[in-house]
DRENDOGU-521815 format. One record per residue (C-alpha): x, y, z. Coordinates in steps of 0.5 Angstrom, whole numbers, plus 2048, in hexadecimal, padded with zeros to 3 digits. Layout:
R  east  north   up
R     X      Y    Z
...
! end
This chain:
R  east  north   up
R   7F3    83B  761
R   7F4    83F  766
R   7F0    83A  76B
R   7F6    835  769
R   7FB    83A  76C
R   7F8    83C  772
R   7F7    834  774
R   7FE    831  773
R   802    837  774
R   7FF    83B  77A
R   7FA    836  77D
R   7FC    82F  77D
R   803    830  780
R   801    834  787
R   7FB    82F  787
R   800    829  787
R   803    82D  78D
R   7FD    82D  791
R   7FB    825  78F
R   802    823  791
R   802    828  798
R   7FB    823  799
R   7FC    81D  797
R   803    81B  797
R   805    81A  79E
R   800    816  7A0
R   801    810  79A
R   807    80B  79A
R   80D    80F  799
R   80F    80C  793
R   809    80B  78F
R   809    812  791
R   810    814  78E
R   80E    811  787
R   807    815  787
R   809    81B  789
R   810    81A  785
R   80C    818  77E
R   806    81D  77F
R   80B    823  780
R   80E    820  779
R   808    821  776
R   806    827  778
R   80C    82A  775
R   80C    827  76F
R   805    829  76E
R   807    830  770
R   80D    830  76B
R   809    82E  765
R   804    833  766
R   809    838  766
R   80C    835  75F
R   805    835  75C
R   804    83C  75F
R   80B    83E  75C
R   809    83B  756
R   803    83F  755
R   807    846  756
R   80C    843  750
R   806    842  74C
R   804    849  74D
R   80A    84C  74B
R   808    850  743
R   80E    84C  73F
R   80C    846  742
R   805    846  73E
R   808    849  739
R   80C    842  739
R   808    83D  73B
R   802    840  737
R   7FD    841  73C
R   7FA    847  740
R   7FD    84A  746
R   7F7    84E  747
R   7F3    847  748
R   7F8    845  74D
R   7F8    84C  751
R   7F1    84C  752
R   7F1    845  757
R   7F5    848  75C
R   7F2    850  75B
R   7F0    851  762
R   7F7    84F  764
R   7FC    851  760
R   801    850  764
R   800    849  766
R   804    845  75F
R   809    84A  761
R   80B    84A  768
R   80B    842  766
R   810    843  761
R   814    847  766
R   812    841  76C
R   814    83B  767
R   81B    83E  767
R   81C    83E  76E
R   819    837  76F
R   81E    835  76A
R   824    838  76C
R   822    836  774
R   821    82F  772
R   827    82E  76E
R   82B    831  773
R   829    82C  779
R   82A    827  774
R   831    829  773
R   831    82A  77A
R   82F    822  77C
R   834    81F  778
R   83A    823  77A
R   838    821  781
R   837    819  77F
R   83F    819  77C
R   840    81B  783
R   83E    815  786
R   843    810  786
R   844    80B  782
R   840    804  781
R   843    800  786
R   842    7F7  787
R   841    7F9  78E
R   83A    7F9  790
R   83C    7FE  796
R   843    802  795
R   847    805  79B
R   84B    80C  799
R   850    80E  79E
R   84D    815  7A1
R   84C    818  7A7
R   846    81C  7A5
R   840    818  7A5
R   83C    816  7A0
R   838    811  79D
R   834    811  795
R   832    80C  791
R   835    80B  78A
R   830    80A  785
R   832    806  77F
R   832    7FF  77D
R   833    7FC  781
R   833    802  786
R   837    801  78D
R   837    805  793
R   83D    80A  795
R   83E    80B  79D
R   844    80F  7A0
R   848    80C  7A6
R   846    813  7AA
R   83F    811  7A9
R   840    80A  7AB
R   843    80B  7B0
R   83E    80F  7B3
R   839    80A  7B3
R   839    803  7B6
R   838    7FC  7B3
R   830    7FD  7B3
R   82F    804  7B0
R   835    803  7AB
R   830    7FD  7A9
R   82A    802  7A9
R   82F    806  7A5
R   830    802  7A0
R   829    800  79F
R   827    807  79E
R   82C    808  799
R   82A    801  795
R   823    803  795
R   824    80A  791
R   828    805  78C
R   822    800  78C
R   81D    805  78A
R   821    809  786
R   81F    80F  78A
R   825    813  786
R   820    812  780
R   81A    815  784
R   81E    81B  786
R   821    81D  77F
R   81B    81D  77C
R   817    821  781
R   81E    826  781
R   81D    827  779
R   815    828  77B
R   817    82D  780
R   81C    830  77B
R   816    831  776
R   811    834  77A
R   813    838  781
R   80C    836  784
R   80F    82F  785
R   814    831  78A
R   811    82E  790
R   80E    828  78D
R   815    828  78B
R   818    828  793
R   813    823  795
R   814    81E  78F
R   81C    81E  792
R   818    81D  799
R   814    818  798
R   81A    814  794
R   81D    814  79B
R   817    812  79F
R   816    80C  79A
R   81E    80A  79B
R   81D    80B  7A2
R   817    806  7A3
R   81A    801  79E
R   820    801  7A3
R   81C    800  7A9
R   818    7FA  7A5
R   81F    7F7  7A4
R   821    7F8  7AB
R   81B    7F7  7AF
R   81D    7FD  7B3
R   81A    803  7B2
R   81E    807  7B8
R   825    804  7B5
R   823    808  7AE
R   821    80E  7B2
R   828    80F  7B6
R   82C    80C  7AF
R   828    812  7AB
R   829    817  7B1
R   831    816  7B2
R   832    815  7AB
R   82E    81C  7AA
R   831    820  7AF
R   838    81E  7AD
R   837    81F  7A6
R   833    825  7A6
R   83A    829  7A4
R   83C    824  79F
R   836    822  79A
R   838    81E  794
R   835    822  78D
R   832    81B  78C
R   82C    81C  790
R   82B    815  792
R   82F    814  799
R   82C    814  7A0
R   82E    81B  7A2
R   82A    81E  79D
R   827    824  7A0
R   822    824  79A
R   81F    81F  79E
R   81D    823  7A4
R   821    81F  7A9
R   81C    820  7B0
R   815    81E  7AC
R   819    818  7A9
R   81B    815  7B0
R   814    817  7B2
R   811    813  7AF
R   816    80D  7B0
R   816    80E  7B7
R   80D    80D  7B7
R   80B    806  7B5
R   80A    805  7AD
R   805    80A  7AA
R   7FE    808  7A8
R   7FE    80B  7A1
R   7F8    80D  79D
R   7F6    808  797
R   7FB    809  792
R   7F5    80A  78D
R   7F6    812  78F
R   7FD    813  78C
R   7F9    812  785
R   7F7    819  788
R   7FD    81D  787
R   7FE    819  780
R   7F7    81A  77D
R   7F9    822  77E
R   7FF    821  77B
R   7FC    81D  775
R   7F6    822  774
R   7FB    827  772
R   7FE    823  76C
R   7F7    821  76A
R   7F6    829  76A
R   7FC    82A  766
R   7FA    825  761
R   7F4    828  760
R   7F8    82F  75F
R   7FC    82C  75A
R   7F6    829  756
R   7F3    831  756
R   7F9    833  754
R   7F9    830  74E
R   7F2    831  74D
R   7F3    838  74D
R   7FA    838  748
R   7F5    833  743
R   7EF    839  744
R   7F5    83F  743
R   7F7    83B  73C
R   7F1    83B  739
! end
């Protein structure tokens, strides 16, 4: 079973980082964001379940457990005799993962409660001198803009800002961000992948806004202005034009160029396959553990 631990826990997460670095910026942002987010989720699930399986392996080696369940702890222990520390390390790592994911989940719920309550208006103007704009997910979602932000933008730039935030709502980017945050909480090696999803959803919203307005330069100016004004007042939703996680200079640079040519969408399957490989190996590890317990019970 050790090869499953090595592949899913140690190899796949950094391999996914490499795949994302090589491909994500060369794909259409919307497709890339989805591929990367769900690949990270698959890698995190595969890693966590592997830790769970090895933790169960460790418990099965405890003497009183074998007497209670009527199997041989010695047979179980021989399976990892060359690396006896792996099952017990997995117990500690699994406990850390559970705590980390639970903390992140609670944190996400708290942030969502900070968002303004649902509104019948598609755009909600808030009297506030601080510049801010963000999308509030929901059914229906809406866009919140402060008067401070509105006063900074021309009418055309304001249209661009609204188009950007509506793109977040239409493509449900908050779900991708939340899924990736949980994946990062489960495996810290996925941190860079999580940051790149933040960037990709902003790029996807930029491109959709540019298509809606038919004016890439205006969108670039609106995002640059909003980012400079909102830098000191980031909103906890993470889904707004001033998001520092969006790496604003790179986004503006893309918008000031003609619509970029993307690589074939089929290449988005590369990170997906990397993530799925972890799930496949995890399934095989589960079967191996069941066979081991059956052999120990004879």
